[in-house]
mmCIF file of the N, C-alpha and C atoms, coordinates in Angstrom:
data_MODEL
# 
_entry.id   MODEL 
# 
loop_
_atom_site.group_PDB 
_atom_site.id 
_atom_site.type_symbol 
_atom_site.label_atom_id 
_atom_site.label_alt_id 
_atom_site.label_comp_id 
_atom_site.label_asym_id 
_atom_site.label_entity_id 
_atom_site.label_seq_id 
_atom_site.pdbx_PDB_ins_code 
_atom_site.Cartn_x 
_atom_site.Cartn_y 
_atom_site.Cartn_z 
_atom_site.occupancy 
_atom_site.B_iso_or_equiv 
_atom_site.pdbx_formal_charge 
_atom_site.auth_seq_id 
_atom_site.auth_comp_id 
_atom_site.auth_asym_id 
_atom_site.auth_atom_id 
_atom_site.pdbx_PDB_model_num 
ATOM 1   N N  . MET A 1 1  ? 119.529 138.106 35.165 1.00 0.00 ? 1  MET A N  1 
ATOM 2   C CA . MET A 1 1  ? 118.156 138.262 34.750 1.00 0.00 ? 1  MET A CA 1 
ATOM 3   C C  . MET A 1 1  ? 117.490 137.334 33.931 1.00 0.00 ? 1  MET A C  1 
ATOM 4   N N  . ILE A 1 2  ? 116.204 137.054 34.293 1.00 0.00 ? 2  ILE A N  1 
ATOM 5   C CA . ILE A 1 2  ? 115.396 136.100 33.659 1.00 0.00 ? 2  ILE A CA 1 
ATOM 6   C C  . ILE A 1 2  ? 114.950 136.475 32.204 1.00 0.00 ? 2  ILE A C  1 
ATOM 7   N N  . THR A 1 3  ? 115.044 135.375 31.325 1.00 0.00 ? 3  THR A N  1 
ATOM 8   C CA . THR A 1 3  ? 114.504 135.668 29.937 1.00 0.00 ? 3  THR A CA 1 
ATOM 9   C C  . THR A 1 3  ? 113.255 135.293 29.622 1.00 0.00 ? 3  THR A C  1 
ATOM 10  N N  . GLN A 1 4  ? 112.516 135.995 28.749 1.00 0.00 ? 4  GLN A N  1 
ATOM 11  C CA . GLN A 1 4  ? 111.124 135.608 28.534 1.00 0.00 ? 4  GLN A CA 1 
ATOM 12  C C  . GLN A 1 4  ? 111.257 133.881 27.917 1.00 0.00 ? 4  GLN A C  1 
ATOM 13  N N  . PRO A 1 5  ? 112.043 133.132 27.360 1.00 0.00 ? 5  PRO A N  1 
ATOM 14  C CA . PRO A 1 5  ? 111.641 131.859 27.275 1.00 0.00 ? 5  PRO A CA 1 
ATOM 15  C C  . PRO A 1 5  ? 111.816 131.151 28.536 1.00 0.00 ? 5  PRO A C  1 
ATOM 16  N N  . GLU A 1 6  ? 112.678 131.473 29.211 1.00 0.00 ? 6  GLU A N  1 
ATOM 17  C CA . GLU A 1 6  ? 112.807 131.132 30.805 1.00 0.00 ? 6  GLU A CA 1 
ATOM 18  C C  . GLU A 1 6  ? 111.365 130.810 31.321 1.00 0.00 ? 6  GLU A C  1 
ATOM 19  N N  . VAL A 1 7  ? 110.876 132.271 31.518 1.00 0.00 ? 7  VAL A N  1 
ATOM 20  C CA . VAL A 1 7  ? 109.618 132.188 31.996 1.00 0.00 ? 7  VAL A CA 1 
ATOM 21  C C  . VAL A 1 7  ? 108.580 131.477 31.298 1.00 0.00 ? 7  VAL A C  1 
ATOM 22  N N  . LEU A 1 8  ? 108.295 131.490 29.987 1.00 0.00 ? 8  LEU A N  1 
ATOM 23  C CA . LEU A 1 8  ? 107.436 130.592 29.139 1.00 0.00 ? 8  LEU A CA 1 
ATOM 24  C C  . LEU A 1 8  ? 107.491 128.982 29.546 1.00 0.00 ? 8  LEU A C  1 
ATOM 25  N N  . GLU A 1 9  ? 109.097 128.631 29.720 1.00 0.00 ? 9  GLU A N  1 
ATOM 26  C CA . GLU A 1 9  ? 109.400 127.080 29.948 1.00 0.00 ? 9  GLU A CA 1 
ATOM 27  C C  . GLU A 1 9  ? 108.587 126.922 31.428 1.00 0.00 ? 9  GLU A C  1 
ATOM 28  N N  . ARG A 1 10 ? 108.730 127.727 32.365 1.00 0.00 ? 10 ARG A N  1 
ATOM 29  C CA . ARG A 1 10 ? 108.467 127.607 33.683 1.00 0.00 ? 10 ARG A CA 1 
ATOM 30  C C  . ARG A 1 10 ? 106.754 127.487 33.439 1.00 0.00 ? 10 ARG A C  1 
ATOM 31  N N  . MET A 1 11 ? 106.292 128.351 32.772 1.00 0.00 ? 11 MET A N  1 
ATOM 32  C CA . MET A 1 11 ? 104.807 128.424 32.626 1.00 0.00 ? 11 MET A CA 1 
ATOM 33  C C  . MET A 1 11 ? 104.132 126.931 32.205 1.00 0.00 ? 11 MET A C  1 
ATOM 34  N N  . ILE A 1 12 ? 104.830 126.584 31.102 1.00 0.00 ? 12 ILE A N  1 
ATOM 35  C CA . ILE A 1 12 ? 104.530 125.208 30.584 1.00 0.00 ? 12 ILE A CA 1 
ATOM 36  C C  . ILE A 1 12 ? 104.526 123.896 31.597 1.00 0.00 ? 12 ILE A C  1 
ATOM 37  N N  . GLN A 1 13 ? 105.593 124.220 32.177 1.00 0.00 ? 13 GLN A N  1 
ATOM 38  C CA . GLN A 1 13 ? 106.074 123.025 33.070 1.00 0.00 ? 13 GLN A CA 1 
ATOM 39  C C  . GLN A 1 13 ? 105.326 122.902 34.161 1.00 0.00 ? 13 GLN A C  1 
ATOM 40  N N  . SER A 1 14 ? 104.951 124.146 34.881 1.00 0.00 ? 14 SER A N  1 
ATOM 41  C CA . SER A 1 14 ? 104.322 124.082 35.881 1.00 0.00 ? 14 SER A CA 1 
ATOM 42  C C  . SER A 1 14 ? 102.712 123.861 35.816 1.00 0.00 ? 14 SER A C  1 
ATOM 43  N N  . LYS A 1 15 ? 102.153 123.825 34.638 1.00 0.00 ? 15 LYS A N  1 
ATOM 44  C CA . LYS A 1 15 ? 100.863 123.716 34.511 1.00 0.00 ? 15 LYS A CA 1 
ATOM 45  C C  . LYS A 1 15 ? 100.563 122.325 33.763 1.00 0.00 ? 15 LYS A C  1 
ATOM 46  N N  . THR A 1 16 ? 101.434 122.015 32.925 1.00 0.00 ? 16 THR A N  1 
ATOM 47  C CA . THR A 1 16 ? 101.120 120.699 32.137 1.00 0.00 ? 16 THR A CA 1 
ATOM 48  C C  . THR A 1 16 ? 101.977 119.494 32.499 1.00 0.00 ? 16 THR A C  1 
ATOM 49  N N  . GLY A 1 17 ? 103.120 119.878 32.931 1.00 0.00 ? 17 GLY A N  1 
ATOM 50  C CA . GLY A 1 17 ? 104.200 118.669 33.408 1.00 0.00 ? 17 GLY A CA 1 
ATOM 51  C C  . GLY A 1 17 ? 104.632 118.005 31.898 1.00 0.00 ? 17 GLY A C  1 
ATOM 52  N N  . SER A 1 18 ? 103.746 117.415 31.188 1.00 0.00 ? 18 SER A N  1 
ATOM 53  C CA . SER A 1 18 ? 104.415 116.662 29.994 1.00 0.00 ? 18 SER A CA 1 
ATOM 54  C C  . SER A 1 18 ? 103.379 116.943 28.943 1.00 0.00 ? 18 SER A C  1 
ATOM 55  N N  . PHE A 1 19 ? 103.542 117.049 27.718 1.00 0.00 ? 19 PHE A N  1 
ATOM 56  C CA . PHE A 1 19 ? 102.798 116.848 26.507 1.00 0.00 ? 19 PHE A CA 1 
ATOM 57  C C  . PHE A 1 19 ? 102.305 115.585 26.059 1.00 0.00 ? 19 PHE A C  1 
ATOM 58  N N  . SER A 1 20 ? 100.983 115.504 25.579 1.00 0.00 ? 20 SER A N  1 
ATOM 59  C CA . SER A 1 20 ? 100.668 114.307 24.885 1.00 0.00 ? 20 SER A CA 1 
ATOM 60  C C  . SER A 1 20 ? 101.335 113.920 23.728 1.00 0.00 ? 20 SER A C  1 
ATOM 61  N N  . PRO A 1 21 ? 101.610 112.664 23.268 1.00 0.00 ? 21 PRO A N  1 
ATOM 62  C CA . PRO A 1 21 ? 102.358 112.379 21.970 1.00 0.00 ? 21 PRO A CA 1 
ATOM 63  C C  . PRO A 1 21 ? 101.746 113.291 20.722 1.00 0.00 ? 21 PRO A C  1 
ATOM 64  N N  . GLU A 1 22 ? 100.465 113.233 20.703 1.00 0.00 ? 22 GLU A N  1 
ATOM 65  C CA . GLU A 1 22 ? 99.775  114.277 19.608 1.00 0.00 ? 22 GLU A CA 1 
ATOM 66  C C  . GLU A 1 22 ? 100.360 115.683 19.585 1.00 0.00 ? 22 GLU A C  1 
ATOM 67  N N  . LEU A 1 23 ? 100.316 116.319 20.866 1.00 0.00 ? 23 LEU A N  1 
ATOM 68  C CA . LEU A 1 23 ? 100.717 117.706 20.919 1.00 0.00 ? 23 LEU A CA 1 
ATOM 69  C C  . LEU A 1 23 ? 102.164 117.559 20.735 1.00 0.00 ? 23 LEU A C  1 
ATOM 70  N N  . ALA A 1 24 ? 102.844 116.821 20.956 1.00 0.00 ? 24 ALA A N  1 
ATOM 71  C CA . ALA A 1 24 ? 104.537 116.610 20.946 1.00 0.00 ? 24 ALA A CA 1 
ATOM 72  C C  . ALA A 1 24 ? 104.555 116.600 19.308 1.00 0.00 ? 24 ALA A C  1 
ATOM 73  N N  . HIS A 1 25 ? 103.875 115.779 18.590 1.00 0.00 ? 25 HIS A N  1 
ATOM 74  C CA . HIS A 1 25 ? 104.037 115.824 17.139 1.00 0.00 ? 25 HIS A CA 1 
ATOM 75  C C  . HIS A 1 25 ? 103.853 117.395 16.560 1.00 0.00 ? 25 HIS A C  1 
ATOM 76  N N  . GLN A 1 26 ? 102.698 117.997 16.990 1.00 0.00 ? 26 GLN A N  1 
ATOM 77  C CA . GLN A 1 26 ? 102.169 119.337 16.391 1.00 0.00 ? 26 GLN A CA 1 
ATOM 78  C C  . GLN A 1 26 ? 103.349 120.209 16.698 1.00 0.00 ? 26 GLN A C  1 
ATOM 79  N N  . ILE A 1 27 ? 103.985 120.175 17.993 1.00 0.00 ? 27 ILE A N  1 
ATOM 80  C CA . ILE A 1 27 ? 104.894 121.050 18.352 1.00 0.00 ? 27 ILE A CA 1 
ATOM 81  C C  . ILE A 1 27 ? 106.297 121.085 17.573 1.00 0.00 ? 27 ILE A C  1 
ATOM 82  N N  . LEU A 1 28 ? 106.524 119.844 16.870 1.00 0.00 ? 28 LEU A N  1 
ATOM 83  C CA . LEU A 1 28 ? 107.414 119.584 16.153 1.00 0.00 ? 28 LEU A CA 1 
ATOM 84  C C  . LEU A 1 28 ? 107.649 120.244 14.668 1.00 0.00 ? 28 LEU A C  1 
ATOM 85  N N  . ASP A 1 29 ? 106.169 120.148 14.398 1.00 0.00 ? 29 ASP A N  1 
ATOM 86  C CA . ASP A 1 29 ? 105.815 120.716 13.199 1.00 0.00 ? 29 ASP A CA 1 
ATOM 87  C C  . ASP A 1 29 ? 105.966 122.044 13.132 1.00 0.00 ? 29 ASP A C  1 
ATOM 88  N N  . MET A 1 30 ? 106.036 122.689 14.392 1.00 0.00 ? 30 MET A N  1 
ATOM 89  C CA . MET A 1 30 ? 105.639 124.405 14.385 1.00 0.00 ? 30 MET A CA 1 
ATOM 90  C C  . MET A 1 30 ? 107.410 125.069 13.641 1.00 0.00 ? 30 MET A C  1 
ATOM 91  N N  . GLY A 1 31 ? 106.991 126.029 13.123 1.00 0.00 ? 31 GLY A N  1 
ATOM 92  C CA . GLY A 1 31 ? 108.438 126.785 12.794 1.00 0.00 ? 31 GLY A CA 1 
ATOM 93  C C  . GLY A 1 31 ? 107.901 128.236 12.216 1.00 0.00 ? 31 GLY A C  1 
ATOM 94  N N  . PHE A 1 32 ? 108.887 128.954 11.831 1.00 0.00 ? 32 PHE A N  1 
ATOM 95  C CA . PHE A 1 32 ? 108.669 130.155 11.356 1.00 0.00 ? 32 PHE A CA 1 
ATOM 96  C C  . PHE A 1 32 ? 108.401 130.255 10.025 1.00 0.00 ? 32 PHE A C  1 
ATOM 97  N N  . PRO A 1 33 ? 107.393 131.132 9.364  1.00 0.00 ? 33 PRO A N  1 
ATOM 98  C CA . PRO A 1 33 ? 107.158 131.056 7.889  1.00 0.00 ? 33 PRO A CA 1 
ATOM 99  C C  . PRO A 1 33 ? 108.208 131.527 7.103  1.00 0.00 ? 33 PRO A C  1 
ATOM 100 N N  . ASP A 1 34 ? 108.391 131.388 5.914  1.00 0.00 ? 34 ASP A N  1 
ATOM 101 C CA . ASP A 1 34 ? 109.510 131.826 5.117  1.00 0.00 ? 34 ASP A CA 1 
ATOM 102 C C  . ASP A 1 34 ? 109.692 133.413 5.415  1.00 0.00 ? 34 ASP A C  1 
ATOM 103 N N  . THR A 1 35 ? 108.726 134.284 5.299  1.00 0.00 ? 35 THR A N  1 
ATOM 104 C CA . THR A 1 35 ? 108.672 135.465 5.321  1.00 0.00 ? 35 THR A CA 1 
ATOM 105 C C  . THR A 1 35 ? 109.276 136.162 6.823  1.00 0.00 ? 35 THR A C  1 
ATOM 106 N N  . ASP A 1 36 ? 109.162 135.324 7.569  1.00 0.00 ? 36 ASP A N  1 
ATOM 107 C CA . ASP A 1 36 ? 109.865 135.661 8.933  1.00 0.00 ? 36 ASP A CA 1 
ATOM 108 C C  . ASP A 1 36 ? 111.236 135.403 8.952  1.00 0.00 ? 36 ASP A C  1 
ATOM 109 N N  . LYS A 1 37 ? 111.675 134.156 8.314  1.00 0.00 ? 37 LYS A N  1 
ATOM 110 C CA . LYS A 1 37 ? 112.939 133.592 8.216  1.00 0.00 ? 37 LYS A CA 1 
ATOM 111 C C  . LYS A 1 37 ? 113.732 134.585 7.544  1.00 0.00 ? 37 LYS A C  1 
ATOM 112 N N  . THR A 1 38 ? 113.171 135.268 6.373  1.00 0.00 ? 38 THR A N  1 
ATOM 113 C CA . THR A 1 38 ? 113.827 136.194 5.519  1.00 0.00 ? 38 THR A CA 1 
ATOM 114 C C  . THR A 1 38 ? 114.067 137.627 6.651  1.00 0.00 ? 38 THR A C  1 
ATOM 115 N N  . ARG A 1 39 ? 113.182 137.993 7.076  1.00 0.00 ? 39 ARG A N  1 
ATOM 116 C CA . ARG A 1 39 ? 113.173 139.128 8.082  1.00 0.00 ? 39 ARG A CA 1 
ATOM 117 C C  . ARG A 1 39 ? 114.299 138.985 8.808  1.00 0.00 ? 39 ARG A C  1 
ATOM 118 N N  . TYR A 1 40 ? 114.265 137.944 9.591  1.00 0.00 ? 40 TYR A N  1 
ATOM 119 C CA . TYR A 1 40 ? 115.299 137.298 10.765 1.00 0.00 ? 40 TYR A CA 1 
ATOM 120 C C  . TYR A 1 40 ? 116.907 137.738 9.884  1.00 0.00 ? 40 TYR A C  1 
ATOM 121 N N  . GLU A 1 41 ? 116.854 137.221 8.925  1.00 0.00 ? 41 GLU A N  1 
ATOM 122 C CA . GLU A 1 41 ? 118.328 137.068 8.037  1.00 0.00 ? 41 GLU A CA 1 
ATOM 123 C C  . GLU A 1 41 ? 118.737 138.508 7.877  1.00 0.00 ? 41 GLU A C  1 
ATOM 124 N N  . VAL A 1 42 ? 117.569 139.332 7.500  1.00 0.00 ? 42 VAL A N  1 
ATOM 125 C CA . VAL A 1 42 ? 117.913 140.812 7.099  1.00 0.00 ? 42 VAL A CA 1 
ATOM 126 C C  . VAL A 1 42 ? 118.403 141.487 8.111  1.00 0.00 ? 42 VAL A C  1 
ATOM 127 N N  . LEU A 1 43 ? 117.501 141.238 9.218  1.00 0.00 ? 43 LEU A N  1 
ATOM 128 C CA . LEU A 1 43 ? 117.992 141.828 10.616 1.00 0.00 ? 43 LEU A CA 1 
ATOM 129 C C  . LEU A 1 43 ? 119.460 141.309 11.184 1.00 0.00 ? 43 LEU A C  1 
ATOM 130 N N  . ALA A 1 44 ? 119.744 140.074 11.000 1.00 0.00 ? 44 ALA A N  1 
ATOM 131 C CA . ALA A 1 44 ? 120.886 139.531 11.534 1.00 0.00 ? 44 ALA A CA 1 
ATOM 132 C C  . ALA A 1 44 ? 122.186 140.325 10.580 1.00 0.00 ? 44 ALA A C  1 
ATOM 133 N N  . ILE A 1 45 ? 121.811 140.488 9.387  1.00 0.00 ? 45 ILE A N  1 
ATOM 134 C CA . ILE A 1 45 ? 122.996 140.956 8.586  1.00 0.00 ? 45 ILE A CA 1 
ATOM 135 C C  . ILE A 1 45 ? 123.186 142.417 9.143  1.00 0.00 ? 45 ILE A C  1 
ATOM 136 N N  . LYS A 1 46 ? 122.088 143.104 9.198  1.00 0.00 ? 46 LYS A N  1 
ATOM 137 C CA . LYS A 1 46 ? 122.265 144.375 9.530  1.00 0.00 ? 46 LYS A CA 1 
ATOM 138 C C  . LYS A 1 46 ? 123.046 144.684 10.955 1.00 0.00 ? 46 LYS A C  1 
ATOM 139 N N  . ALA A 1 47 ? 122.407 143.767 12.084 1.00 0.00 ? 47 ALA A N  1 
ATOM 140 C CA . ALA A 1 47 ? 123.135 143.482 13.051 1.00 0.00 ? 47 ALA A CA 1 
ATOM 141 C C  . ALA A 1 47 ? 124.493 143.209 13.073 1.00 0.00 ? 47 ALA A C  1 
ATOM 142 N N  . ARG A 1 48 ? 125.176 142.306 12.416 1.00 0.00 ? 48 ARG A N  1 
ATOM 143 C CA . ARG A 1 48 ? 126.528 142.148 12.130 1.00 0.00 ? 48 ARG A CA 1 
ATOM 144 C C  . ARG A 1 48 ? 127.410 143.400 11.563 1.00 0.00 ? 48 ARG A C  1 
ATOM 145 N N  . GLY A 1 49 ? 126.229 144.277 10.745 1.00 0.00 ? 49 GLY A N  1 
ATOM 146 C CA . GLY A 1 49 ? 127.116 145.516 10.225 1.00 0.00 ? 49 GLY A CA 1 
ATOM 147 C C  . GLY A 1 49 ? 126.847 146.547 11.027 1.00 0.00 ? 49 GLY A C  1 
ATOM 148 N N  . GLY A 1 50 ? 126.305 146.399 12.450 1.00 0.00 ? 50 GLY A N  1 
ATOM 149 C CA . GLY A 1 50 ? 125.969 147.419 13.287 1.00 0.00 ? 50 GLY A CA 1 
ATOM 150 C C  . GLY A 1 50 ? 125.154 148.733 12.879 1.00 0.00 ? 50 GLY A C  1 
ATOM 151 N N  . SER A 1 51 ? 124.085 148.297 11.773 1.00 0.00 ? 51 SER A N  1 
ATOM 152 C CA . SER A 1 51 ? 123.286 149.248 11.493 1.00 0.00 ? 51 SER A CA 1 
ATOM 153 C C  . SER A 1 51 ? 121.925 149.184 11.629 1.00 0.00 ? 51 SER A C  1 
ATOM 154 N N  . LEU A 1 52 ? 121.538 148.436 12.863 1.00 0.00 ? 52 LEU A N  1 
ATOM 155 C CA . LEU A 1 52 ? 120.051 148.062 13.176 1.00 0.00 ? 52 LEU A CA 1 
ATOM 156 C C  . LEU A 1 52 ? 119.689 149.454 13.918 1.00 0.00 ? 52 LEU A C  1 
ATOM 157 N N  . THR A 1 53 ? 118.368 149.742 13.707 1.00 0.00 ? 53 THR A N  1 
ATOM 158 C CA . THR A 1 53 ? 117.680 150.989 14.618 1.00 0.00 ? 53 THR A CA 1 
ATOM 159 C C  . THR A 1 53 ? 117.392 150.276 15.874 1.00 0.00 ? 53 THR A C  1 
ATOM 160 N N  . SER A 1 54 ? 116.797 151.098 16.723 1.00 0.00 ? 54 SER A N  1 
ATOM 161 C CA . SER A 1 54 ? 116.517 150.583 18.084 1.00 0.00 ? 54 SER A CA 1 
ATOM 162 C C  . SER A 1 54 ? 115.448 149.560 18.001 1.00 0.00 ? 54 SER A C  1 
ATOM 163 N N  . GLU A 1 55 ? 114.157 150.102 16.890 1.00 0.00 ? 55 GLU A N  1 
ATOM 164 C CA . GLU A 1 55 ? 113.045 149.411 16.688 1.00 0.00 ? 55 GLU A CA 1 
ATOM 165 C C  . GLU A 1 55 ? 113.577 147.778 16.176 1.00 0.00 ? 55 GLU A C  1 
ATOM 166 N N  . GLU A 1 56 ? 114.530 147.943 15.201 1.00 0.00 ? 56 GLU A N  1 
ATOM 167 C CA . GLU A 1 56 ? 114.974 146.834 14.763 1.00 0.00 ? 56 GLU A CA 1 
ATOM 168 C C  . GLU A 1 56 ? 115.641 145.855 15.831 1.00 0.00 ? 56 GLU A C  1 
ATOM 169 N N  . ARG A 1 57 ? 116.315 146.205 16.512 1.00 0.00 ? 57 ARG A N  1 
ATOM 170 C CA . ARG A 1 57 ? 117.168 145.629 17.461 1.00 0.00 ? 57 ARG A CA 1 
ATOM 171 C C  . ARG A 1 57 ? 116.022 144.924 18.312 1.00 0.00 ? 57 ARG A C  1 
ATOM 172 N N  . GLN A 1 58 ? 115.096 145.656 18.800 1.00 0.00 ? 58 GLN A N  1 
ATOM 173 C CA . GLN A 1 58 ? 114.176 144.967 19.544 1.00 0.00 ? 58 GLN A CA 1 
ATOM 174 C C  . GLN A 1 58 ? 113.092 143.789 18.543 1.00 0.00 ? 58 GLN A C  1 
ATOM 175 N N  . GLU A 1 59 ? 112.981 143.940 17.581 1.00 0.00 ? 59 GLU A N  1 
ATOM 176 C CA . GLU A 1 59 ? 112.218 143.222 16.515 1.00 0.00 ? 59 GLU A CA 1 
ATOM 177 C C  . GLU A 1 59 ? 113.387 141.788 16.486 1.00 0.00 ? 59 GLU A C  1 
ATOM 178 N N  . LEU A 1 60 ? 114.572 142.155 16.114 1.00 0.00 ? 60 LEU A N  1 
ATOM 179 C CA . LEU A 1 60 ? 115.625 140.956 16.362 1.00 0.00 ? 60 LEU A CA 1 
ATOM 180 C C  . LEU A 1 60 ? 115.619 139.998 17.760 1.00 0.00 ? 60 LEU A C  1 
ATOM 181 N N  . GLU A 1 61 ? 115.515 140.916 18.651 1.00 0.00 ? 61 GLU A N  1 
ATOM 182 C CA . GLU A 1 61 ? 115.597 140.443 19.969 1.00 0.00 ? 61 GLU A CA 1 
ATOM 183 C C  . GLU A 1 61 ? 114.238 139.494 20.278 1.00 0.00 ? 61 GLU A C  1 
ATOM 184 N N  . ASN A 1 62 ? 113.141 139.874 19.683 1.00 0.00 ? 62 ASN A N  1 
ATOM 185 C CA . ASN A 1 62 ? 112.032 139.034 19.647 1.00 0.00 ? 62 ASN A CA 1 
ATOM 186 C C  . ASN A 1 62 ? 112.053 137.707 19.012 1.00 0.00 ? 62 ASN A C  1 
ATOM 187 N N  . TYR A 1 63 ? 112.724 137.853 17.495 1.00 0.00 ? 63 TYR A N  1 
ATOM 188 C CA . TYR A 1 63 ? 112.798 136.683 17.093 1.00 0.00 ? 63 TYR A CA 1 
ATOM 189 C C  . TYR A 1 63 ? 113.815 135.701 17.710 1.00 0.00 ? 63 TYR A C  1 
ATOM 190 N N  . VAL A 1 64 ? 114.657 136.115 18.181 1.00 0.00 ? 64 VAL A N  1 
ATOM 191 C CA . VAL A 1 64 ? 115.893 135.115 18.981 1.00 0.00 ? 64 VAL A CA 1 
ATOM 192 C C  . VAL A 1 64 ? 114.832 134.555 20.223 1.00 0.00 ? 64 VAL A C  1 
ATOM 193 N N  . ASN A 1 65 ? 114.270 135.497 20.858 1.00 0.00 ? 65 ASN A N  1 
ATOM 194 C CA . ASN A 1 65 ? 113.203 135.032 22.042 1.00 0.00 ? 65 ASN A CA 1 
ATOM 195 C C  . ASN A 1 65 ? 112.614 133.627 21.686 1.00 0.00 ? 65 ASN A C  1 
ATOM 196 N N  . LEU A 1 66 ? 111.726 134.066 20.756 1.00 0.00 ? 66 LEU A N  1 
ATOM 197 C CA . LEU A 1 66 ? 110.613 133.170 20.083 1.00 0.00 ? 66 LEU A CA 1 
ATOM 198 C C  . LEU A 1 66 ? 111.444 131.917 19.649 1.00 0.00 ? 66 LEU A C  1 
ATOM 199 N N  . ASN A 1 67 ? 112.462 132.067 19.039 1.00 0.00 ? 67 ASN A N  1 
ATOM 200 C CA . ASN A 1 67 ? 113.204 130.811 18.535 1.00 0.00 ? 67 ASN A CA 1 
ATOM 201 C C  . ASN A 1 67 ? 113.772 129.958 19.557 1.00 0.00 ? 67 ASN A C  1 
ATOM 202 N N  . THR A 1 68 ? 114.168 130.662 20.713 1.00 0.00 ? 68 THR A N  1 
ATOM 203 C CA . THR A 1 68 ? 114.534 129.894 22.004 1.00 0.00 ? 68 THR A CA 1 
ATOM 204 C C  . THR A 1 68 ? 113.620 129.078 22.633 1.00 0.00 ? 68 THR A C  1 
ATOM 205 N N  . PHE A 1 69 ? 112.384 129.711 22.835 1.00 0.00 ? 69 PHE A N  1 
ATOM 206 C CA . PHE A 1 69 ? 111.167 129.099 23.305 1.00 0.00 ? 69 PHE A CA 1 
ATOM 207 C C  . PHE A 1 69 ? 110.772 127.780 22.389 1.00 0.00 ? 69 PHE A C  1 
ATOM 208 N N  . LEU A 1 70 ? 110.634 128.175 21.052 1.00 0.00 ? 70 LEU A N  1 
ATOM 209 C CA . LEU A 1 70 ? 110.487 127.163 20.169 1.00 0.00 ? 70 LEU A CA 1 
ATOM 210 C C  . LEU A 1 70 ? 111.713 125.860 20.525 1.00 0.00 ? 70 LEU A C  1 
ATOM 211 N N  . MET A 1 71 ? 112.876 126.176 20.380 1.00 0.00 ? 71 MET A N  1 
ATOM 212 C CA . MET A 1 71 ? 113.660 125.061 20.632 1.00 0.00 ? 71 MET A CA 1 
ATOM 213 C C  . MET A 1 71 ? 113.442 124.275 21.940 1.00 0.00 ? 71 MET A C  1 
ATOM 214 N N  . ILE A 1 72 ? 113.156 125.252 22.888 1.00 0.00 ? 72 ILE A N  1 
ATOM 215 C CA . ILE A 1 72 ? 112.932 124.393 24.284 1.00 0.00 ? 72 ILE A CA 1 
ATOM 216 C C  . ILE A 1 72 ? 111.615 123.556 24.316 1.00 0.00 ? 72 ILE A C  1 
ATOM 217 N N  . ILE A 1 73 ? 110.560 124.159 23.746 1.00 0.00 ? 73 ILE A N  1 
ATOM 218 C CA . ILE A 1 73 ? 109.012 123.254 23.768 1.00 0.00 ? 73 ILE A CA 1 
ATOM 219 C C  . ILE A 1 73 ? 109.614 121.895 22.701 1.00 0.00 ? 73 ILE A C  1 
ATOM 220 N N  . GLN A 1 74 ? 110.241 122.184 21.608 1.00 0.00 ? 74 GLN A N  1 
ATOM 221 C CA . GLN A 1 74 ? 110.571 121.422 20.560 1.00 0.00 ? 74 GLN A CA 1 
ATOM 222 C C  . GLN A 1 74 ? 111.356 120.152 21.154 1.00 0.00 ? 74 GLN A C  1 
ATOM 223 N N  . SER A 1 75 ? 112.466 120.724 22.037 1.00 0.00 ? 75 SER A N  1 
ATOM 224 C CA . SER A 1 75 ? 113.118 119.519 22.855 1.00 0.00 ? 75 SER A CA 1 
ATOM 225 C C  . SER A 1 75 ? 112.471 118.752 23.882 1.00 0.00 ? 75 SER A C  1 
ATOM 226 N N  . LYS A 1 76 ? 111.537 119.264 24.527 1.00 0.00 ? 76 LYS A N  1 
ATOM 227 C CA . LYS A 1 76 ? 110.583 118.677 25.283 1.00 0.00 ? 76 LYS A CA 1 
ATOM 228 C C  . LYS A 1 76 ? 109.708 117.530 24.963 1.00 0.00 ? 76 LYS A C  1 
ATOM 229 N N  . ALA A 1 77 ? 109.212 118.128 23.416 1.00 0.00 ? 77 ALA A N  1 
ATOM 230 C CA . ALA A 1 77 ? 108.462 117.151 22.763 1.00 0.00 ? 77 ALA A CA 1 
ATOM 231 C C  . ALA A 1 77 ? 109.239 115.986 22.147 1.00 0.00 ? 77 ALA A C  1 
ATOM 232 N N  . ARG A 1 78 ? 110.490 116.122 21.780 1.00 0.00 ? 78 ARG A N  1 
ATOM 233 C CA . ARG A 1 78 ? 111.119 115.020 21.607 1.00 0.00 ? 78 ARG A CA 1 
ATOM 234 C C  . ARG A 1 78 ? 111.502 114.228 22.503 1.00 0.00 ? 78 ARG A C  1 
ATOM 235 N N  . VAL A 1 79 ? 111.610 114.425 23.877 1.00 0.00 ? 79 VAL A N  1 
ATOM 236 C CA . VAL A 1 79 ? 111.600 113.818 25.158 1.00 0.00 ? 79 VAL A CA 1 
ATOM 237 C C  . VAL A 1 79 ? 110.322 112.977 25.607 1.00 0.00 ? 79 VAL A C  1 
ATOM 238 N N  . VAL A 1 80 ? 109.229 113.560 25.277 1.00 0.00 ? 80 VAL A N  1 
ATOM 239 C CA . VAL A 1 80 ? 108.048 112.698 25.441 1.00 0.00 ? 80 VAL A CA 1 
ATOM 240 C C  . VAL A 1 80 ? 107.691 111.976 24.383 1.00 0.00 ? 80 VAL A C  1 
ATOM 241 N N  . LEU A 1 81 ? 108.191 112.023 23.172 1.00 0.00 ? 81 LEU A N  1 
ATOM 242 C CA . LEU A 1 81 ? 107.925 110.955 21.998 1.00 0.00 ? 81 LEU A CA 1 
ATOM 243 C C  . LEU A 1 81 ? 108.877 109.911 22.265 1.00 0.00 ? 81 LEU A C  1 
ATOM 244 N N  . LYS A 1 82 ? 110.252 110.083 22.835 1.00 0.00 ? 82 LYS A N  1 
ATOM 245 C CA . LYS A 1 82 ? 111.310 109.112 23.180 1.00 0.00 ? 82 LYS A CA 1 
ATOM 246 C C  . LYS A 1 82 ? 110.425 108.273 24.230 1.00 0.00 ? 82 LYS A C  1 
ATOM 247 N N  . GLN A 1 83 ? 109.776 108.593 25.115 1.00 0.00 ? 83 GLN A N  1 
ATOM 248 C CA . GLN A 1 83 ? 109.316 108.009 26.194 1.00 0.00 ? 83 GLN A CA 1 
ATOM 249 C C  . GLN A 1 83 ? 108.261 107.136 25.797 1.00 0.00 ? 83 GLN A C  1 
ATOM 250 N N  . THR A 1 84 ? 107.460 107.477 24.841 1.00 0.00 ? 84 THR A N  1 
ATOM 251 C CA . THR A 1 84 ? 106.378 106.557 24.398 1.00 0.00 ? 84 THR A CA 1 
ATOM 252 C C  . THR A 1 84 ? 106.511 105.509 23.560 1.00 0.00 ? 84 THR A C  1 
ATOM 253 N N  . VAL A 1 85 ? 107.976 105.563 23.078 1.00 0.00 ? 85 VAL A N  1 
ATOM 254 C CA . VAL A 1 85 ? 108.259 104.245 22.143 1.00 0.00 ? 85 VAL A CA 1 
ATOM 255 C C  . VAL A 1 85 ? 108.486 103.038 22.917 1.00 0.00 ? 85 VAL A C  1 
# 
């Protein structure tokens, strides 16, 4: 089964091929706000304890998918910046 981050990675790769150095720097500056980090931690704790509701499970999955996508595009951004040195 294909995941959302995999689809998003394909979309980016097929349309742009590569980032400009300026965009790469902006992507590397991206991250979750503190409120989302805190919410993720709460959901992760509940998941380890087995007490997530189905809505919370979906919310946690969304955070995980978005984080995976962010890691993918940040990795690509680092490659772009290494190539421009």
